[in-house]
C-alpha positions in Angstrom: 94.5 84.5 93.6 97.3 87.9 92.2 97.9 88.1 89.1 101.3 86.9 87.8 103.5 89.3 86.1 105.2 88.9 83.4 109.0 89.9 82.4 109.0 93.3 80.4 109.3 92.5 76.4 109.9 95.3 75.0 111.1 99.3 76.5 107.5 101.0 75.7 106.6 101.4 79.1 103.8 99.0 80.7 100.3 99.9 81.6 99.1 98.2 84.8 95.5 98.5 85.7 93.7 97.8 88.6 91.1 95.0 87.9 88.0 93.0 89.7 86.4 90.0 89.2 82.7 90.3 88.5 80.8 87.6 89.8 77.6 88.0 87.7 79.4 87.6 84.4 82.4 85.3 85.9 85.1 87.8 84.1 88.1 90.4 85.3 87.1 93.6 84.3 88.8 97.4 85.3 87.6 98.3 88.4 86.3 101.2 87.0 84.5 102.9 83.8 87.4 105.1 83.9 89.6 102.6 84.1 87.9 100.7 81.6 88.3 103.6 78.8 92.0 104.4 79.3 92.5 100.4 78.7 91.2 100.7 75.3 92.8 103.7 74.6 96.4 101.9 75.7 95.8 98.8 73.7 94.9 100.8 70.5 98.1 101.9 70.9 99.9 98.2 71.3 100.0 98.7 75.2 101.7 96.3 77.3 99.1 95.5 80.0 99.5 94.3 83.4 96.5 93.6 85.3 96.4 93.3 89.5 93.9 93.3 91.9 95.8 95.0 94.6 98.5 97.3 94.2 100.8 95.5 97.0 101.0 92.8 94.4 102.7 94.6 91.6 104.0 97.7 93.4 107.6 96.6 93.2 107.3 95.9 89.6 106.3 99.4 88.6 109.4 101.2 87.2 109.1 105.1 85.9 108.4 104.1 82.3 105.0 102.3 83.4 102.0 103.8 83.7 99.4 102.9 86.9 95.6 102.7 86.1 94.7 103.4 90.0 92.7 105.9 92.2 94.2 108.8 93.3 95.5 107.8 96.3 97.6 104.6 94.6 98.9 106.5 91.6 100.5 108.9 94.4 102.1 105.8 96.0 103.6 105.3 92.8 104.7 108.6 92.4 106.1 108.7 95.8 108.5 105.8 95.0 110.3 107.6 92.5 110.3 110.8 95.0 107.5 112.7 93.1 105.2 114.7 94.7 102.8 115.9 92.3 101.6 119.4 92.7 99.2 121.4 90.0 97.5 124.2 90.9 93.8 125.3 91.1 93.7 128.7 90.2 97.4 129.4 88.0 98.2 132.9 87.7 97.9 133.2 83.9 94.2 132.4 83.9 93.0 134.1 87.4 91.7 137.0 85.0 89.2 135.2 83.5 88.1 133.6 87.7 85.4 136.0 88.0 85.1 135.8 91.5 87.7 136.6 94.5 89.6 134.1 96.0 91.8 133.9 99.0 93.1 131.7 101.6 92.5 131.0 104.8 92.1 127.7 107.7 88.9 126.2 108.9 89.2 126.9 112.2 89.2 130.1 111.6 85.9 129.9 109.3 84.3 127.7 112.2 85.2 130.7 114.7 83.6 133.2 112.5 79.8 133.5 111.9 80.2 136.0 109.3 82.2 134.0 107.3 80.7 130.3 107.7 76.8 132.0 107.3 78.6 134.1 103.8 77.6 131.3 101.8 81.1 130.9 100.4 82.3 127.9 98.7 85.4 126.3 100.4 88.3 123.7 98.9 91.0 122.4 100.8 94.3 122.8 99.5 96.1 119.7 100.5 94.6 117.7 97.5 91.4 116.0 98.2 91.0 116.3 102.1 87.8 116.9 101.4 85.2 118.0 98.7 84.5 121.4 97.8 81.7 122.5 99.0 79.1 125.7 100.5 79.3 126.6 103.7 76.2 128.3 104.9 76.5 126.6 108.5 78.3 124.9 110.7 77.1 122.0 110.2 78.1 122.0 106.2 81.9 122.1 107.9 81.4 118.9 109.7 83.1 115.7 107.8 85.8 118.8 106.4 88.9 118.7 109.2 91.1 116.2 110.2 91.6 115.7 114.0 94.6 118.4 114.9 94.9 119.8 111.8 93.4 123.3 110.8 93.6 122.9 107.2 94.4 125.4 105.2 91.7 126.1 102.4 91.1 128.3 99.8 87.9 130.3 99.9 86.1 131.8 97.0 82.7 134.1 96.2 79.4 131.4 95.5 79.0 131.9 91.4 75.6 131.0 90.3 76.5 128.4 87.5 74.3 127.0 85.2 76.5 124.5 83.4 80.1 122.9 83.7 82.6 121.9 81.1 86.0 119.8 81.6 88.2 121.4 78.8 90.6 118.7 78.4 94.4 119.6 77.2 97.0 117.0 75.9 100.3 119.4 74.7 98.7 122.9 74.5 96.3 121.4 72.2 92.5 121.6 73.5 91.4 118.1 72.4 87.7 118.2 73.8 85.6 119.8 76.1 83.1 117.6 78.1 79.5 118.6 80.2 78.9 118.2 83.4 75.3 117.4 83.8 73.3 120.1 86.1 70.1 119.9 85.6 68.4 122.2 82.7 72.1 123.0 82.0 72.0 121.6 78.3 70.3 125.3 77.7 73.5 126.7 78.3 76.4 126.9 76.2 80.3 128.8 76.9 81.4 131.7 74.9 83.9 130.3 72.7 86.3 133.3 72.0 86.6 133.3 75.5 87.5 130.0 75.7 90.0 130.7 73.6 91.4 133.7 75.2 91.9 131.1 78.5 93.5 128.9 76.1 96.3 131.2 74.8 96.7 132.2 78.2 97.7 128.8 79.3 100.1 128.8 76.6 101.4 131.6 78.5 102.3 129.5 82.2 105.4 128.8 82.2 105.5 125.9 84.3 102.1 124.6 83.0 101.4 120.4 82.9 102.0 118.7 79.4 98.1 117.3 80.2 95.6 118.7 82.2 91.8 119.9 82.5 90.5 123.7 82.2 87.0 123.7 83.8 84.6 126.2 82.9 81.1 127.3 83.7 78.6 129.4 82.4 76.8 131.7 85.3 73.4 133.2 85.5 74.2 136.6 84.1 75.8 134.5 81.1 79.4 134.5 82.0 82.1 132.0 81.0 84.4 131.7 83.5 87.2 129.2 84.8 86.5 127.2 87.5 89.3 125.3 88.5 92.5 123.2 86.5 92.8 119.7 87.7 95.7 117.7 87.2 95.6 114.6 84.6 96.8 111.9 86.3 93.8 112.2 88.5 90.7 113.1 85.8 87.7 111.1 85.2 87.3 110.8 81.6 83.7 112.7 81.1 82.9 111.0 77.7 86.5 111.8 76.5 87.4 109.0 73.4 89.1 106.5 75.0 92.4 107.0 72.4 92.5 111.0 73.8 91.9 109.7 77.5 95.6 107.3 77.3 97.3 109.9 75.5 96.4 112.5 78.2 97.1 110.4 81.4 100.3 109.3 79.5 101.8 113.1 78.8 101.0 113.7 82.5 102.7 110.4 84.0 105.8 110.9 81.4 106.4 114.9 82.6 105.8 113.9 86.6 108.2 111.1 86.1 110.8 113.0 83.9 110.5 110.3 81.1 109.9 111.0 77.1 106.1 109.9 76.5 106.1 106.6 74.8 102.5 107.3 73.5 103.2 110.7 71.9 102.4 109.8 68.6 100.0 110.1 65.7 97.5 107.0 66.3 
């Protein structure tokens, strides 16, 4: 049974959240841990929350000032409703000196046709957002599931890095609000160079078209270098342990920027 969407009570943007019914507990829950974390943060800031099961139930009610907590494709549907097509480069020009490896453009078909390329152990990721998950290519079998029928996908190719540990650095309005680790085996034995991270942050602030919120993912290599792995758009980020309040503010900042509206949740709390 679909939820009933309430009439607007105030001008602050509403937060629509995808829910699911948990049969074991007999209650409605946010559809993912990320949504639950963000929802708690928005609740702390007094947001009006609208639950739903399927985006179709609320699509027509969503306005520019609203925020939708859903998966990437569903969020993109809302952006497209307002003529917005989000784009954030993985390797912004001001941050390229911190990459620590060569990166270039290619296509899947070209890589598949050249034995030297598909045996080289390069890391390949799609230019098209989320067309497939980036991976190391060491054989033709590794290319299976990457292509799309009748489409020669553009990809970014990079020299492989021996990463011992990775971290997701959350940035909101040019401020680094938290650094959360990806668990990689014995990655807890390694740590990034804080001075190198501060240099990256300074370079980020020179990026003219930088987002109001995003992640700057970094890693430590086997030879001890701290490098930039990639940047990611805030609307498509998991929380990775980021506390609820800054996570909600991260989402709000980027949604507001993309949709061209004031950030109603940009206040001290």
